[in-house]
DRENNU-969767 format. One line per 4 residues: their letters; for each residue x, y, z of N, C-alpha, C. Coordinates in Angstrom, 3 decimals, padded with zeros to 6 digits. Each point is the difference from the previous one (the first is absolute). Example, Ala and Ser with C-alpha at 12.3 -4.5 7.8 and 13.67 -1.06 7.14 Angstrom:
AS	013.190/-005.690/007.800/-000.890/001.190/000.000/000.900/001.200/000.000 ~ -000.350/001.050/-000.720/000.820/001.190/000.060/-000.770/001.090/000.730
//
This chain:
XXXX	-014.366/-010.566/001.271/001.277/000.080/000.093/000.586/-001.143/-000.546 ~ 000.954/000.261/-000.312/001.351/-001.372/000.087/000.611/-000.272/000.581 ~ 000.148/-001.561/000.044/000.549/-000.477/001.161/001.937/-000.897/-000.760 ~ 001.132/-000.154/000.628/000.432/-001.266/-000.196/-000.573/-000.839/000.499
XXXX	-000.483/-001.126/-000.043/000.192/-000.851/001.406/000.457/-001.527/-001.045 ~ -000.511/-001.660/001.290/000.548/-001.310/-000.532/-001.435/-000.495/-000.312 ~ 000.501/-000.571/-001.491/-001.036/-000.887/-000.391/000.478/-001.295/-000.189 ~ -000.675/-000.804/000.981/000.144/-001.133/000.176/-000.053/-001.004/-001.538
XXXX	000.608/-000.731/-000.201/000.033/-000.903/-001.248/000.804/-001.795/000.743 ~ 000.309/-000.070/000.695/000.128/-001.411/001.147/-001.375/-001.170/-000.412 ~ 000.614/-000.851/000.442/-000.402/-001.162/000.102/-000.544/-000.283/001.422 ~ -001.062/-000.657/000.512/-000.391/-000.380/001.150/001.219/-000.004/001.357
XXXX	-000.069/000.345/000.812/001.059/-000.217/000.844/001.351/000.573/-000.314 ~ -000.313/000.205/-001.467/001.360/000.683/-000.694/000.367/001.345/-000.055 ~ -000.035/001.159/000.300/-000.026/001.216/000.187/001.166/000.610/-001.145 ~ -000.376/000.906/-001.116/000.654/000.352/-000.983/-001.026/001.120/-000.835
XXXX	001.009/001.702/000.494/-000.643/000.960/-000.124/000.438/000.502/-001.509 ~ -000.760/000.915/-000.325/000.875/000.656/-001.239/-000.359/001.816/000.682 ~ 000.847/000.962/000.006/-000.279/001.047/000.188/-000.686/000.832/-001.017 ~ -001.160/000.475/000.118/-000.714/000.687/-001.277/-000.194/001.569/000.433
XXXX	-000.478/000.770/-001.162/-000.330/001.339/000.669/-001.791/000.177/-000.840 ~ -001.033/-000.133/000.783/-001.659/-000.277/000.125/-000.797/001.284/000.640 ~ -000.550/000.205/-000.760/-000.971/000.704/001.077/-000.433/-000.559/000.890 ~ -000.387/000.621/001.213/-000.702/-000.753/001.007/-001.188/-000.584/000.016
XXXX	-000.621/000.440/-000.703/-001.359/-000.519/-000.022/000.017/-001.304/-000.640 ~ 001.162/-000.133/-001.163/000.182/-001.266/-000.331/000.217/-001.430/000.907 ~ -000.895/-001.050/-000.140/000.342/-001.330/000.580/001.429/-000.366/000.192 ~ 000.058/-001.018/001.372/001.476/000.102/-000.183/001.086/-000.770/-000.960
XXXX	-000.686/-000.606/-000.793/000.417/-001.007/-000.701/-000.729/000.448/-001.216 ~ -000.435/001.277/-000.612/-000.637/000.682/-000.938/000.412/000.288/-000.549 ~ -000.636/001.355/-000.730/000.897/001.019/-001.203/001.300/000.688/000.721 ~ 000.678/000.070/-000.626/001.068/000.262/000.282/001.270/001.428/-001.373
XXXX	000.468/001.060/000.737/000.487/000.777/-001.010/001.859/-000.581/-000.626 ~ 000.340/-000.369/000.860/001.511/-000.242/-000.084/000.218/-001.060/000.673 ~ 001.046/-000.845/-000.284/000.657/-001.299/000.951/001.915/000.827/-000.283 ~ -000.101/000.241/001.575/001.349/000.576/-000.115/001.089/-001.087/000.949
XXXX	-000.371/-001.010/000.414/000.701/-000.713/000.645/-000.218/-001.105/001.100 ~ 000.516/-001.263/000.468/-000.614/-001.073/000.536/000.807/000.134/001.836 ~ -001.185/-000.837/000.177/000.458/-000.280/001.919/000.046/-001.867/000.043 ~ 000.726/-000.506/000.355/-000.195/-001.183/000.797/000.531/-000.574/000.799
XXXX	-001.537/000.046/001.276/000.697/-000.220/001.284/000.433/-000.999/000.335 ~ -000.470/-001.219/-000.575/000.632/-001.153/000.233/001.813/-000.678/000.545 ~ 000.528/000.771/-001.002/001.237/-000.033/-000.180/000.789/000.537/001.425 ~ 001.035/-000.396/000.316/000.927/000.672/001.067/001.077/000.060/-000.421
XXXX	000.433/001.264/-000.104/-000.858/001.059/000.304/-000.862/000.043/-001.312 ~ -000.874/001.098/000.291/-001.644/-000.075/-000.863/000.804/000.994/-000.740 ~ -000.640/-000.618/-001.747/000.444/000.555/-001.077/-001.083/001.458/-000.764 ~ 001.142/000.785/000.229/-000.841/001.266/-000.303/000.674/000.814/-001.270
XXXX	-000.405/000.159/-001.020/000.337/000.552/-001.404/-000.924/001.067/-000.674 ~ 000.773/001.311/000.043/-000.588/000.792/-000.349/000.241/001.242/-000.937 ~ -000.682/000.746/-000.905/000.391/000.672/-001.037/000.096/001.210/000.620 ~ 000.963/000.359/000.648/000.738/001.529/000.747/-000.702/001.060/-000.751
XXXX	000.388/000.202/-000.869/-000.450/001.398/-001.109/-001.265/000.060/-000.181 ~ -000.708/-000.756/-000.266/-001.738/-000.344/000.080/-000.461/000.041/001.177 ~ 000.273/-000.226/000.994/-000.509/000.165/000.960/-000.017/001.516/000.704 ~ 001.080/000.352/-000.135/000.365/001.621/000.175/-000.437/000.589/-001.509
XXXX	-000.307/-000.317/-000.710/-001.053/001.417/-000.657/-001.173/-000.419/000.045 ~ -000.540/-001.266/000.698/-001.039/000.215/000.150/-000.460/000.629/001.473 ~ 000.647/-000.051/000.969/000.457/000.541/001.114/-000.850/001.752/-000.073 ~ 001.326/000.227/-000.945/-000.282/001.849/-000.592/-001.182/000.256/-000.397
XXXX	-000.738/-000.849/-001.022/-000.799/000.013/-000.661/-001.836/000.122/001.420 ~ 000.660/-000.607/001.270/-001.077/000.258/000.989/-000.600/-001.409/000.172 ~ 000.451/-001.037/-000.692/-000.178/-001.521/000.383/000.636/000.145/001.771 ~ -000.877/-001.033/000.655/000.144/-000.132/001.853/-000.128/-001.038/-000.253
XXXX	001.470/-000.452/000.830/-000.142/-001.725/000.163/-000.789/-000.811/001.456 ~ -000.136/-001.006/-000.041/-000.863/-000.099/001.312/001.260/-000.039/000.912 ~ -000.501/-000.501/000.675/001.101/-000.364/001.468/000.713/-001.302/-000.146 ~ -000.429/-000.563/-000.442/000.895/-001.712/-000.400/000.952/000.602/-000.827
XXXX	-000.185/000.724/-001.290/000.918/000.219/-000.921/001.011/001.087/000.569 ~ -000.413/001.035/000.643/000.366/001.159/000.309/001.321/-000.441/001.176 ~ -000.317/-001.051/000.724/001.532/-000.851/000.550/000.651/-000.737/-000.611 ~ -000.463/-000.266/-001.630/000.970/-001.107/-000.469/001.139/001.182/-000.716
XXXX	-001.230/000.912/-000.639/001.332/001.548/-000.661/000.527/000.226/001.498 ~ -000.112/000.514/000.942/000.990/-000.018/001.064/001.313/-001.019/000.390 ~ -000.390/-001.086/-000.252/000.905/-000.863/-000.364/001.254/000.597/-001.112 ~ -000.999/-000.586/-000.799/000.886/000.417/-001.145/000.782/001.286/-000.835
XXXX	-000.398/001.025/001.487/000.228/000.880/-000.630/000.106/001.225/-000.581 ~ -001.566/-000.516/-000.612/-000.561/000.596/-000.833/-001.040/001.607/001.060 ~ 000.559/000.846/-000.291/-000.881/001.035/001.308/-001.093/000.943/-000.812 ~ -000.480/000.599/000.377/-001.215/000.752/000.025/000.206/001.721/-001.007
//
């Protein structure tokens, strides 16, 4: 199954995430299919950028967002 999930790329004690589309069997920071956005929780308020059209396209094709990504999408107004 294809998942939309977070991929950590930040340094130690300084998290930064990319929102990627990946096979659920791939490791967290392993191979991915597409990168559709970023999430920076260290800023106040947290910085969240996503290509809404790409996210909607992947969801319509059957990709399932993880719980964290689903919460971010809800805040951004991207519905299933």
